[in-house]
C-alpha positions in Angstrom: 16.8 32.2 153.1 13.6 30.8 152.5 13.0 32.6 149.3 15.6 31.2 147.7 14.7 27.6 149.0 11.6 28.7 147.3 13.3 29.0 144.1 15.4 26.1 144.0 12.1 23.7 144.1 10.9 25.7 141.4 14.0 25.5 139.6 13.4 21.6 139.8 10.1 21.8 138.9 11.3 23.4 135.7 13.5 20.8 135.5 11.0 18.1 135.3 9.1 19.9 133.0 11.7 19.7 130.4 12.1 16.3 130.9 8.0 15.7 130.4 7.9 17.9 127.7 10.8 15.6 126.0 9.0 12.9 126.9 6.1 14.6 124.8 8.0 15.0 122.2 9.7 11.8 121.6 6.5 9.9 121.7 4.6 11.9 119.2 1.8 13.0 122.0 2.3 16.8 122.3 -0.7 17.1 119.5 -3.2 14.5 121.5 -5.0 17.5 123.4 -6.8 19.4 120.2 -7.9 22.0 122.9 -6.2 25.2 125.6 -8.5 24.7 128.8 -6.5 26.3 131.3 -9.2 26.0 134.4 -11.1 22.5 133.1 -8.3 20.8 131.0 -6.6 20.1 134.2 -9.1 17.0 134.7 -9.0 14.6 132.5 -11.7 12.2 130.2 -13.4 10.1 133.6 -15.7 8.7 130.9 -16.1 6.0 128.4 -18.1 8.5 126.4 -16.0 11.4 127.5 -13.0 9.5 126.1 -14.8 9.4 123.1 -15.2 12.6 122.3 -12.1 13.6 123.3 -10.4 10.6 120.5 -13.0 12.2 117.6 -11.3 15.5 118.0 -7.7 14.2 117.5 -9.2 12.3 114.6 -10.1 15.6 112.5 -6.6 16.3 112.7 -4.0 15.7 109.9 -1.6 14.3 112.4 -4.6 11.4 112.9 -5.5 11.7 108.9 -2.0 11.0 107.7 0.3 9.9 110.1 -1.5 7.8 113.7 -4.7 6.8 112.0 -3.3 5.0 109.2 -1.1 3.0 111.3 -3.6 1.8 113.2 -4.0 3.9 116.1 -7.0 2.0 118.9 -8.2 4.3 121.6 -5.7 2.6 123.8 -3.2 4.0 122.0 -4.7 7.6 121.7 -4.7 7.5 126.0 -1.4 7.1 125.8 -0.3 9.7 124.4 -3.2 12.0 125.9 -1.2 11.0 129.2 2.3 12.7 128.5 0.2 15.5 127.0 -2.1 16.0 130.0 0.6 15.5 132.4 2.8 18.3 130.8 -0.4 21.1 131.2 -1.1 20.0 134.8 2.7 19.9 135.6 2.6 23.6 133.9 -0.3 24.3 136.3 1.1 23.0 139.3 4.8 24.9 138.3 2.5 28.2 137.7 0.9 27.7 141.4 4.1 27.1 143.1 5.5 30.5 141.8 2.6 32.6 142.1 0.8 31.6 145.6 4.4 32.2 147.4 5.5 35.0 145.7 2.2 36.5 147.0 2.8 35.1 150.3 6.6 36.6 150.8 5.2 40.1 149.3 2.6 40.3 152.0 4.4 39.1 154.7 7.5 42.2 153.0 9.9 39.1 152.7 11.1 40.0 149.4 14.3 41.8 149.6 15.0 45.4 148.1 15.2 45.4 144.6 14.3 42.0 144.3 10.0 41.8 143.6 10.4 43.1 139.8 12.8 40.2 138.9 10.5 37.8 141.0 7.6 39.4 138.9 9.3 39.5 135.9 9.6 35.3 136.3 6.3 35.4 137.0 5.3 37.1 133.6 8.2 34.1 131.8 6.3 31.7 133.3 2.5 32.6 131.8 4.3 33.6 128.5 5.8 30.1 128.4 1.6 28.5 128.6 1.2 30.9 125.7 3.7 29.9 123.7 3.4 26.1 124.3 -0.7 26.2 122.9 1.0 28.3 120.2 2.8 25.3 119.8 0.5 22.9 119.5 -1.2 25.3 117.2 0.7 25.2 114.9 0.3 21.7 114.2 -3.6 21.8 114.3 -3.7 24.1 111.3 -3.7 23.3 107.7 -1.8 20.3 106.2 1.0 19.9 108.8 0.8 16.6 111.1 3.4 18.0 114.1 3.9 21.5 115.2 6.1 24.0 114.1 10.0 23.4 115.0 9.6 27.3 115.3 7.3 27.4 117.6 8.8 24.3 119.4 12.0 26.1 120.2 10.5 29.3 121.7 8.7 27.2 123.6 12.3 24.7 125.3 13.9 28.2 125.5 11.8 30.2 127.1 11.8 27.6 130.1 15.5 27.5 129.9 15.5 31.2 130.1 13.1 31.1 133.2 15.3 28.2 134.9 18.6 30.2 134.2 16.8 33.0 135.7 15.5 31.0 138.7 18.9 30.0 139.5 20.5 33.0 139.3 17.9 35.0 141.6 18.5 31.9 144.2 22.4 32.9 143.8 21.8 36.3 144.3 19.8 36.1 147.4 22.3 33.6 148.6 24.9 35.5 148.6 22.8 38.6 150.1 22.4 36.3 153.2 25.9 36.0 153.5 27.4 39.1 153.0 24.3 41.7 153.7 25.1 43.8 151.1 22.6 44.4 148.3 25.5 45.6 146.3 26.6 42.0 146.2 24.4 40.6 143.3 26.2 39.7 140.1 26.6 40.8 136.8 26.8 39.9 133.5 30.6 39.5 132.4 31.8 39.9 128.2 33.1 36.5 129.4 29.2 34.8 130.5 27.8 37.1 127.6 29.8 35.5 125.0 29.4 31.8 126.4 25.1 31.9 127.1 25.3 33.0 124.1 27.1 29.6 122.3 25.3 27.8 124.3 22.1 29.1 123.5 22.7 28.2 119.5 23.4 25.0 120.4 19.7 24.9 122.3 18.2 26.8 119.8 19.9 23.6 117.1 18.7 20.6 119.8 14.8 22.2 119.7 15.0 22.5 116.2 16.3 18.8 115.8 13.9 17.8 118.5 11.0 19.6 116.2 12.4 18.2 112.8 12.8 14.8 114.3 16.3 15.7 112.5 17.8 13.2 115.0 16.5 10.3 112.7 18.8 12.1 109.7 21.8 10.0 110.7 22.7 6.9 112.8 26.4 6.7 112.6 29.0 9.0 114.1 31.5 10.7 113.3 30.3 10.5 109.6 27.3 10.9 108.3 26.6 9.5 105.0 30.0 8.6 105.2 31.6 12.0 105.5 32.7 14.6 107.8 31.5 17.1 106.1 28.8 15.8 104.0 26.9 17.5 101.3 24.5 20.0 103.4 22.3 20.8 100.4 22.5 24.2 100.5 22.1 25.2 96.4 18.4 25.3 97.5 19.3 28.2 99.5 21.4 28.5 103.0 19.1 30.2 105.6 16.3 27.5 104.5 18.7 24.6 104.6 20.7 25.5 107.7 17.0 26.2 110.0 14.6 24.1 108.4 16.1 21.2 106.6 16.5 17.9 109.4 19.9 16.7 108.5 21.7 19.9 107.9 20.3 21.3 111.4 21.3 17.2 112.6 24.7 18.1 110.9 24.8 21.9 112.7 23.8 20.6 115.8 26.0 17.9 116.5 29.2 19.8 115.5 28.3 22.9 117.5 28.3 21.2 120.7 32.3 21.1 120.3 32.6 24.9 120.0 29.9 25.3 123.1 32.2 22.9 124.9 35.0 25.1 124.0 33.5 28.0 125.6 32.7 26.3 128.7 36.0 25.1 129.1 37.2 28.2 129.5 34.5 29.5 131.7 35.2 26.4 133.9 38.8 27.6 134.0 37.6 31.0 135.0 35.4 29.6 137.5 38.0 27.6 138.9 40.2 30.8 139.0 38.0 32.8 140.8 37.8 29.9 143.9 34.8 27.9 142.9 36.1 24.5 142.2 32.3 23.0 142.7 30.9 25.4 140.2 33.9 24.2 137.9 33.7 20.5 138.3 30.2 21.0 137.4 30.5 22.4 134.2 32.7 20.0 133.0 30.6 16.9 134.2 27.4 18.3 132.4 29.1 19.0 129.0 30.9 16.2 129.2 27.9 14.2 130.1 26.4 15.5 127.4 28.1 15.2 124.6 28.3 11.3 125.4 24.3 11.2 125.6 24.8 13.3 122.4 26.5 10.6 120.4 24.5 7.8 122.4 21.3 9.3 121.3 22.3 9.2 117.6 24.1 5.3 118.0 20.9 3.9 119.3 18.3 5.5 116.6 17.0 8.2 119.2 16.3 5.4 121.9 13.6 6.8 124.0 14.4 7.0 127.7 18.6 8.3 126.4 17.0 11.2 124.1 15.3 12.1 127.4 18.1 12.2 129.6 19.8 13.7 127.0 17.6 16.7 127.4 17.9 16.0 131.3 21.0 16.7 131.5 20.8 19.8 128.8 18.3 21.4 131.2 21.1 20.5 134.1 23.8 22.1 132.1 21.9 24.8 131.8 21.9 25.5 135.8 25.7 24.5 136.0 26.4 27.4 133.6 23.9 29.7 135.0 26.0 29.1 138.2 29.4 29.6 136.7 28.4 32.5 134.8 27.1 34.0 138.2 30.8 33.1 139.8 33.0 35.4 137.7 29.7 37.9 137.5 30.3 38.6 141.5 34.0 37.5 141.1 34.5 40.7 139.0 36.1 38.4 136.3 
């Protein structure tokens, strides 16, 4: 079905967006563009004067005055970080057009199956919100004395993208099943097991977003111990809630060990999926979480090497796809 294939293409673009977003964060490029210009911002500076103007605007923000400026940033250095933030925003525009224009085409041609238009419009709205949340995230790092974006806004931005990705995959799978069965009543439903696994994975993704936003990956370069201990002092005496949501050391520790709670939940899901008769989905879940654990450990041991950390984020997105696939399988089988 053409509509399902289109959704898979958009899902692929969202995965690419997650990767580029990861590079943008890891290269500290997110604050390089200080204005939000939805239309004209698609064109980067083309002349020396335009580059100087953009660099001058960047030099006014706290990140430059306190971090990159004292480190000796040049215009050439600025062009590098500008590229990644510009590419990230441009890809967001491409995804918006890649979703909105075909949606309008399928709608006008009455090619959207009955009952699916509201879901597709909701996915379009999520995509629009993603752009708004992205700007709120950037704006959080431009005001006051902050030298980086809020990790809370970063988590909202990233998790909205991953939720949208799961929605795209789920809808494409529903459409594929509709094509095979010709029965609109066979679309999958979210089961109790599926909801539990999704919740556990959501917590892990949230912690991962906080790790990225707080640069908490640098809190330790050893594994499995942190500071020579399996359970180090997490500094909870100053306020447990604040430590577990905003302290880099505590958030890092939570992320590395909640991962194994997520693994346990995913193993249960994979077994249910295999029992339901979908061995490929079960294998995909096992491969995704196994690779993700290894990449997470490698990210720590290498001191957050750029490309290993990027691969960790990429596989995180693939894990979301595999999980959505598995939850869909047990939902349509009535498990």
